[in-house]
C-alpha positions in Angstrom: -12.9 8.1 111.3 -10.7 11.1 111.0 -8.2 11.7 108.2 -5.3 11.6 110.6 -6.3 8.1 111.9 -6.7 6.7 108.4 -3.3 8.1 107.4 -1.8 6.5 110.6 -3.3 3.0 109.7 -2.0 3.3 106.2 1.5 4.4 107.2 3.1 1.0 107.5 1.6 -0.4 104.2 2.5 2.7 102.2 5.8 3.9 103.5 7.8 2.0 100.9 5.7 3.5 98.1 6.1 7.0 99.5 9.8 6.7 99.8 9.9 5.5 96.2 8.3 8.7 95.1 5.0 7.2 94.0 3.3 10.5 94.5 5.1 11.9 91.4 3.8 9.3 89.0 1.4 10.2 86.1 -1.0 8.0 84.4 -0.7 8.4 80.6 -3.8 9.0 78.5 -5.0 6.7 75.8 -4.7 6.7 72.0 -4.8 10.0 70.3 -7.7 10.3 67.8 -6.7 10.5 64.1 -6.8 14.3 63.9 -4.0 17.0 63.8 -1.1 16.5 66.2 -2.4 16.2 69.7 -0.5 19.3 70.8 -2.6 21.2 68.2 -5.9 19.7 69.4 -7.7 16.5 69.9 -10.9 16.0 67.9 -12.6 14.1 70.6 -11.8 12.9 74.1 -12.4 9.3 73.1 -12.0 6.8 76.0 -9.1 4.4 75.8 -9.1 1.1 77.8 -7.5 1.3 81.2 -5.4 -1.8 80.3 -3.5 0.3 77.8 -2.4 2.8 80.5 1.2 2.9 81.7 2.8 5.2 84.2 5.4 7.6 82.9 6.2 11.3 83.0 3.8 13.4 81.0 5.5 14.6 77.9 3.3 16.6 75.5 5.0 18.1 72.5 5.3 21.4 74.2 4.6 22.4 77.8 2.9 25.7 78.5 5.0 28.2 80.4 4.3 28.6 84.1 2.1 31.4 85.3 3.8 34.8 85.6 2.7 35.0 89.2 4.7 32.6 91.3 2.9 30.1 93.5 3.0 30.8 97.2 5.8 29.3 99.2 4.7 26.4 101.4 6.0 25.3 104.8 6.1 21.6 105.5 4.8 20.3 102.1 2.6 17.3 101.8 1.0 15.1 99.1 -1.6 16.5 96.7 -3.5 14.3 94.2 -4.3 15.9 90.8 -6.7 14.0 88.5 -7.2 15.2 84.9 -9.6 13.7 82.4 -7.3 12.9 79.5 -4.0 13.7 77.7 -5.7 13.7 74.3 -6.9 17.3 74.6 -4.3 20.0 74.6 -5.8 22.1 77.4 -5.9 19.2 80.0 -2.2 18.5 79.3 -1.5 22.2 80.0 -3.7 22.3 83.1 -2.2 19.2 84.7 1.4 20.2 84.0 0.8 23.8 85.2 -0.7 22.6 88.5 1.9 20.0 89.0 4.8 22.3 88.4 3.5 25.1 90.6 2.6 22.8 93.4 6.1 21.3 93.3 7.6 24.8 93.3 5.5 25.5 96.4 7.0 22.5 98.2 4.4 19.7 97.6 4.7 16.1 96.4 2.2 15.8 93.5 0.5 12.7 92.2 -0.7 13.8 88.7 -2.7 11.3 86.7 -4.6 11.4 83.4 -7.6 9.0 83.0 -7.9 8.5 79.2 -11.5 9.8 79.4 -12.5 6.6 81.2 -14.6 7.2 84.3 -13.7 3.9 86.0 -10.0 4.7 85.4 -10.5 8.1 87.0 -12.3 6.6 90.0 -9.5 4.0 90.5 -6.8 6.7 90.3 -8.6 8.9 92.8 -9.0 5.9 95.1 -5.3 5.2 94.9 -4.5 8.8 95.7 -6.7 8.6 98.8 -5.1 5.3 99.9 -1.6 6.8 99.4 -2.3 9.5 101.9 -2.9 12.6 99.9 -3.9 15.7 101.9 -5.9 17.3 99.2 -7.4 16.4 95.8 -7.8 18.5 92.7 -10.2 16.8 90.3 -11.3 17.8 86.8 -14.1 15.3 86.3 -14.7 13.3 83.2 -18.3 12.8 84.2 -19.6 15.3 86.7 -22.1 12.8 88.1 -20.0 9.8 88.6 -17.5 10.6 91.4 -19.8 10.7 94.5 -18.8 7.4 96.0 -15.1 7.7 95.7 -15.1 11.3 96.9 -17.3 10.2 99.8 -14.2 8.1 100.8 -12.1 11.2 100.6 -14.5 13.1 102.8 -14.5 10.3 105.4 -10.7 10.4 105.4 -10.7 14.2 106.0 -9.4 15.0 102.5 -10.5 18.3 101.0 -11.6 18.3 97.3 -11.1 21.2 94.9 -13.4 20.6 91.9 -11.3 22.0 88.9 -13.0 23.7 86.0 -15.9 21.2 85.8 -18.2 21.3 88.8 -18.6 17.8 90.4 -22.3 17.3 91.0 -24.4 15.4 93.6 -21.9 15.1 96.4 -21.2 17.1 99.5 -17.5 16.0 99.4 -16.6 19.0 97.2 -15.0 21.7 99.3 -14.2 24.3 96.7 -14.6 25.0 93.0 -12.0 26.7 90.8 -12.9 27.7 87.3 -13.4 30.6 84.9 -16.6 32.6 84.9 -18.4 30.2 82.6 -21.5 32.3 81.9 -19.2 35.1 81.1 -17.4 32.9 78.5 -20.7 32.7 76.7 -21.4 36.4 77.0 -18.0 37.2 75.5 -18.9 35.0 72.5 -22.4 36.5 72.1 -21.1 40.1 72.5 -18.4 39.5 69.9 -21.1 38.4 67.4 -23.4 41.3 68.3 -20.6 43.8 67.9 -19.1 42.3 64.7 -22.5 42.3 63.0 -23.4 45.7 64.6 -26.8 44.2 65.5 -28.0 47.3 67.2 -27.8 49.3 63.9 -27.7 46.8 61.0 -30.9 45.9 59.3 -30.4 42.2 58.8 -31.6 39.6 58.8 -28.6 37.4 59.5 -28.5 33.6 59.6 -27.0 32.0 62.7 -26.6 28.4 64.0 -25.4 27.1 67.4 -23.3 24.2 68.5 -23.0 23.7 72.3 -20.9 21.3 74.4 -21.3 18.0 76.3 -24.6 17.8 78.2 -22.8 15.9 80.9 -20.5 18.8 81.5 -22.1 21.3 83.9 -20.1 24.2 82.3 -21.7 23.6 78.9 -25.0 25.0 79.8 -23.4 28.1 81.3 -21.5 28.7 78.1 -24.5 28.3 75.9 -26.8 30.3 78.1 -24.4 33.2 78.3 -24.2 33.5 74.5 -27.8 32.9 73.9 -29.0 35.4 76.4 -27.0 38.1 74.6 -28.4 37.1 71.2 -32.0 36.2 72.1 -33.4 39.7 71.8 -32.2 39.8 68.2 -33.6 36.3 67.5 -37.0 37.4 68.9 -36.8 40.5 66.8 -36.1 38.5 63.6 -32.8 40.2 63.0 -31.1 36.8 63.7 -32.6 33.8 62.1 -31.9 30.1 63.0 -32.9 28.4 59.8 -32.4 24.9 61.2 -34.8 25.7 64.1 -32.3 24.1 66.5 -31.7 26.7 69.3 -32.2 25.0 72.6 -29.2 23.6 74.5 -30.7 20.1 74.3 -30.9 20.4 70.5 -27.4 21.8 69.9 -25.4 19.9 72.6 -22.4 17.8 71.4 -21.6 14.7 73.4 -18.0 14.6 74.7 -17.3 17.9 72.8 -16.4 15.7 69.9 -15.3 17.3 66.7 -16.6 14.5 64.5 -20.1 14.8 66.1 -20.1 18.5 65.6 -19.0 18.1 62.0 -21.6 15.5 61.1 -24.4 17.6 62.5 -23.1 20.8 60.8 -22.9 19.0 57.4 -26.6 18.0 57.7 -27.7 21.5 58.7 -25.6 23.1 55.9 -26.9 20.7 53.3 -30.5 21.1 54.3 -30.6 24.8 54.9 -27.7 26.6 53.2 -27.5 25.4 49.7 -27.4 28.6 47.7 -28.0 30.8 50.9 -25.4 32.5 53.1 -24.7 31.6 56.7 -23.5 34.6 58.7 -22.6 33.1 62.1 -22.0 29.7 63.6 -21.7 30.2 67.4 -19.6 27.3 68.8 -19.0 26.9 72.5 -15.5 25.7 72.3 -12.6 25.0 69.9 -13.1 21.3 69.4 -16.7 21.8 68.2 -15.6 24.8 66.2 -13.0 22.6 64.4 -15.7 20.2 63.4 -17.9 23.0 62.1 -15.0 24.4 60.2 -14.4 21.0 58.6 -18.0 20.9 57.6 -17.9 24.4 56.1 -15.0 23.3 53.9 -16.7 20.1 52.9 -20.2 21.1 51.9 -20.7 24.9 52.1 -20.2 27.3 49.1 -21.5 30.6 50.4 -19.9 33.6 52.2 -17.7 32.4 55.1 -19.4 33.0 58.4 -18.2 34.2 61.8 -17.2 31.1 63.8 -16.6 31.4 67.6 -14.7 29.1 69.9 -13.0 28.7 73.3 -9.6 27.6 74.6 -7.3 29.0 71.9 -6.1 25.6 70.9 -3.2 25.7 68.4 -5.1 24.3 65.5 -7.9 26.8 66.0 -5.5 29.8 66.4 -4.0 28.7 63.1 -7.5 28.6 61.6 -8.2 32.0 63.1 -5.1 33.4 61.3 -6.2 31.8 58.1 -9.7 33.4 58.3 -11.6 30.2 59.2 -12.4 31.1 62.7 -13.2 34.6 63.9 -12.3 34.3 67.6 -11.7 32.1 70.6 -12.2 32.8 74.2 -8.8 32.7 76.0 -8.8 31.1 79.4 -5.2 31.3 80.5 -4.8 28.0 82.3 -1.7 29.4 84.0 -3.9 31.8 85.9 -6.4 29.1 86.9 -3.5 26.8 87.9 -2.0 29.6 90.1 -5.3 30.3 91.8 -5.8 26.5 92.4 -2.4 26.3 93.9 -3.3 29.2 96.3 -6.4 27.3 97.3 -4.6 24.0 97.9 -1.8 25.8 99.8 -4.4 27.4 102.1 -6.2 24.0 102.6 -3.0 22.2 103.4 -2.1 24.9 106.0 -5.5 24.6 107.6 -6.9 28.0 106.5 -9.7 29.2 104.3 -9.1 29.1 100.6 -9.5 32.4 98.6 -13.0 32.6 96.9 -15.0 35.3 95.1 -18.3 33.6 94.5 -20.7 32.0 97.0 -24.0 32.2 95.0 -23.6 30.7 91.5 -22.6 27.1 91.6 -24.9 24.7 93.3 -23.9 21.0 92.7 -27.2 19.6 94.1 -26.1 19.5 97.7 -25.6 23.2 98.2 -23.6 26.1 96.7 -19.9 25.4 96.4 -17.6 28.2 97.4 -15.8 29.2 94.2 -13.1 31.3 92.7 -13.9 32.5 89.2 -11.2 33.8 86.8 -12.1 36.2 84.0 -12.0 35.1 80.4 -11.1 37.3 77.4 -11.2 36.7 73.7 -8.5 36.4 71.1 -8.8 37.2 67.4 -6.5 38.0 64.5 -6.1 41.5 65.8 -4.9 40.9 69.4 -3.7 37.3 69.4 0.0 38.3 69.4 -0.3 40.3 72.7 -2.4 37.7 74.4 -0.8 34.5 73.2 2.7 35.2 72.0 4.0 38.2 74.0 2.6 36.6 77.2 4.6 33.5 76.6 1.6 31.2 76.3 2.7 30.1 72.8 5.8 30.8 70.7 5.6 32.0 67.1 6.8 28.6 65.9 3.8 26.9 67.6 1.5 28.8 65.2 3.4 28.2 62.0 
């Protein structure tokens, strides 16, 4: 059955909802974990029961400015469903709001919902978007393996799916993938460590530990592998030493990217291996795991403070960077990714091919998904002002 026929059959039952503007509702995420203010970061994306959800306009403490490049103008509009994992993590708030605002500026009705990191909630929300007659879905999956059935319904209804930032696995319903170059994120981190320690010239040895991301997130392996591939020659040479012995992705992965989990593991490693010995580097794949490692360093470590890497430039981590507790964070400007996603959606809704720049890298188990990859850069104490403040991503007051 074609998408047009499904939309026709649903027209009578849904017209009242469409006139009432249901496409603009947003599902509010669950309880914010007991960490610093949610705008600053969420220590984990803990699931909250769907029963606690209520619809209201998303209102984080501060909305990120829109991308500098305006979204393309649309003719005719339409309804676009946008499904984000949670409001408990700063970056998903920013991603959802940026996409919503730019799509609305381009003339579309937007159904933006946050799923409180609960897979069944996300499935139900996506199903409602399909039933409400959306023409395209933008989905950042909570669990990359769990959306096959509901997205199969989207495909049967003729609805295109843009997998956002996290590649949705195991379904041929994914039309396009929009993300940053995830392997390059890792290479940026690994190269920062290599250059900061001057590994090509320094004698060493230097002690290093690794913390990677959620094994259920397809991106996490790309992040880790990108960094590890840069540093492996120095590990093989003995210039970098992993005293814990934990240096495979499986050994260093962190479920749900949870700060508490990263902290607990780091404390064990520090206590067992670095009592009276210096740690030189702790390579963390993102800011929430870096935050946990930084808490562990403050709690149990007495040696020279190490280089700590991160990703996302969350407010709390940028503050730690300025305080000397984190060396760098990979900056992925979500305004840029949102703008590219809006371009892709606009092309889809107008019946044309979406812009892509990669047709080789991302296979979701059913084939390679045509992708657009944005370039990441790093921020540190030397360049953060130009990247984060002067660009309008944050204000000075955000970082005080």
